[in-house]
ZAMARGU-4260 file (C-alpha; in steps of 0.2 Angstrom, whole numbers, plus 5000, padded with zeros to 4 digits):
<rodrens>
0) 5000/5000/5000 | 5014/5012/5004 | 5022/5009/4987 | 5006/5012/4978 | 5004/5028/4988
5) 5022/5034/4983 | 5018/5030/4965 | 5002/5040/4966 | 5011/5054/4974 | 5024/5054/4960
10) 5010/5054/4947 | 5002/5069/4955 | 5018/5078/4956 | 5021/5075/4937 | 5004/5081/4933
15) 5006/5096/4943 | 5023/5100/4935 | 5015/5098/4918 | 5001/5109/4922 | 5013/5122/4929
20) 5024/5121/4913 | 5008/5123/4902 | 5003/5138/4912 | 5020/5146/4910 | 5019/5143/4891
25) 5002/5151/4890 | 5008/5166/4900 | 5023/5168/4889 | 5012/5167/4873 | 5000/5180/4880
30) 5014/5192/4883 | 5019/5191/4865 | 5037/5183/4868 | 5043/5177/4851 | 5044/5158/4849
35) 5062/5152/4849 | 5068/5137/4839 | 5085/5131/4845 | 5093/5115/4838 | 5110/5108/4842
40) 5118/5092/4835 | 5135/5084/4836 | 5145/5081/4820 | 5160/5071/4825 | 5168/5083/4837
45) 5159/5098/4830 | 5144/5106/4838 | 5131/5112/4825 | 5119/5126/4831 | 5104/5133/4823
50) 5092/5145/4831 | 5078/5156/4824 | 5065/5168/4830 | 5053/5181/4823 | 5052/5198/4831
55) 5039/5213/4828 | 5053/5226/4829 | 5063/5237/4818 | 5077/5229/4809 | 5090/5243/4814
60) 5086/5239/4833 | 5090/5221/4830 | 5106/5225/4821 | 5112/5238/4834 | 5109/5225/4848
65) 5118/5211/4839 | 5133/5222/4836 | 5134/5231/4853 | 5149/5220/4857 | 5156/5230/4871
70) 5140/5228/4881 | 5137/5210/4878 | 5142/5205/4895 | 5128/5216/4902 | 5114/5206/4894
75) 5121/5189/4888 | 5124/5176/4901 | 5141/5168/4901 | 5150/5182/4893 | 5161/5191/4905
80) 5171/5202/4893 | 5170/5207/4874 | 5179/5220/4866 | 5183/5227/4848 | 5202/5225/4845
85) 5202/5233/4828 | 5190/5240/4816 | 5192/5244/4797 | 5175/5248/4789 | 5164/5233/4791
90) 5179/5222/4796 | 5182/5219/4814 | 5193/5209/4826 | 5184/5205/4842 | 5190/5196/4858
95) 5177/5187/4869 | 5179/5179/4885 | 5166/5169/4896 | 5161/5153/4903 | 5152/5138/4896
100) 5143/5126/4909 | 5142/5108/4905 | 5132/5099/4919 | 5144/5102/4934 | 5159/5108/4925
105) 5162/5127/4920 | 5173/5128/4905 | 5182/5144/4901 | 5179/5151/4884 | 5191/5163/4876
110) 5192/5167/4858 | 5197/5180/4845 | 5185/5182/4831 | 5186/5190/4813 | 5169/5198/4810
115) 5162/5205/4794 | 5147/5216/4794 | 5134/5218/4780 | 5123/5231/4787 | 5108/5228/4792
120) 5107/5210/4786 | 5122/5199/4790 | 5135/5196/4803 | 5149/5183/4799 | 5162/5178/4812
125) 5176/5165/4811 | 5191/5162/4822 | 5205/5174/4820 | 5224/5170/4823 | 5232/5178/4838
130) 5232/5175/4857 | 5219/5180/4869 | 5224/5191/4883 | 5219/5178/4896 | 5228/5164/4886
135) 5226/5153/4871 | 5209/5150/4863 | 5198/5136/4870 | 5190/5133/4853 | 5199/5123/4839
140) 5187/5131/4826 | 5172/5142/4825 | 5161/5150/4812 | 5145/5159/4816 | 5132/5168/4806
145) 5118/5180/4811 | 5105/5183/4797 | 5092/5197/4797 | 5077/5195/4785 | 5063/5208/4784
150) 5046/5200/4787 | 5028/5204/4792 | 5024/5199/4810 | 5006/5202/4816 | 5003/5214/4802
155) 5018/5224/4807 | 5036/5226/4800 | 5047/5213/4808 | 5063/5203/4807 | 5067/5185/4806
160) 5083/5182/4816 | 5093/5166/4811 | 5109/5161/4820 | 5120/5147/4813 | 5136/5141/4821
165) 5149/5127/4820 | 5162/5125/4833 | 5174/5113/4840 | 5182/5113/4858 | 5201/5113/4858
170) 5200/5100/4872 | 5185/5088/4869 | 5175/5084/4884 | 5178/5067/4893 | 5169/5054/4883
175) 5156/5050/4897 | 5152/5068/4900 | 5152/5073/4882 | 5140/5059/4877 | 5128/5061/4891
180) 5128/5080/4894 | 5137/5088/4879 | 5123/5092/4867 | 5110/5095/4880 | 5122/5108/4889
185) 5126/5116/4872 | 5107/5117/4868 | 5103/5124/4885 | 5117/5137/4884 | 5113/5142/4866
190) 5094/5144/4871 | 5098/5155/4886 | 5110/5166/4876 | 5098/5168/4861 | 5083/5172/4872
195) 5093/5184/4882 | 5098/5193/4866 | 5079/5193/4861 | 5074/5201/4877 | 5087/5215/4875
200) 5081/5218/4857 | 5063/5219/4864 | 5068/5230/4878 | 5077/5242/4867 | 5063/5242/4855
205) 5050/5246/4869 | 5062/5260/4875 | 5063/5268/4858 | 5044/5267/4856 | 5041/5275/4873
210) 5052/5290/4867 | 5043/5290/4850 | 5059/5285/4842
</rodrens>
């Protein structure tokens, strides 16, 4: 009888958790938060990331938020420092330092990037040679792309924001940790960072709307 009671209690907890999650989803939908798609796969030792969202905001606001490198640490979790080392027109060299959490392990991330801008539609980034102030790069390879496409959202001008990236760690995760937690940890981190970027975009859009900008 006790075991049956435990099983019944577990089922009630599961149902309650499901109801709460459903309620949160409805609340998010009611607030108009853009739906986010994030997919992560492992190709050999290379992580492949794809993320996308639709926003009913001005394209320039999206662009200016994405390229506000010096302030990334203020609104993107895991980024502790980002700075522009060099700029020549639409060609930039950027240094980014942060931390990447995999289950119970915090991995430092430090990388130098060569970035190419095509205002206001495309940001391309790839690993650049050269040391990082805090030491060597913790990535063996990296390529990333932000694409901004004008669309109509709820009968308003909006933007579809797409992010694609491929990267490989300089030191692969231990086989057990990597196989069990690697992809899930990358997916969680990418979603947290992408959603944080979206929140900042919407915050800036709301601020400009209040000021009539």
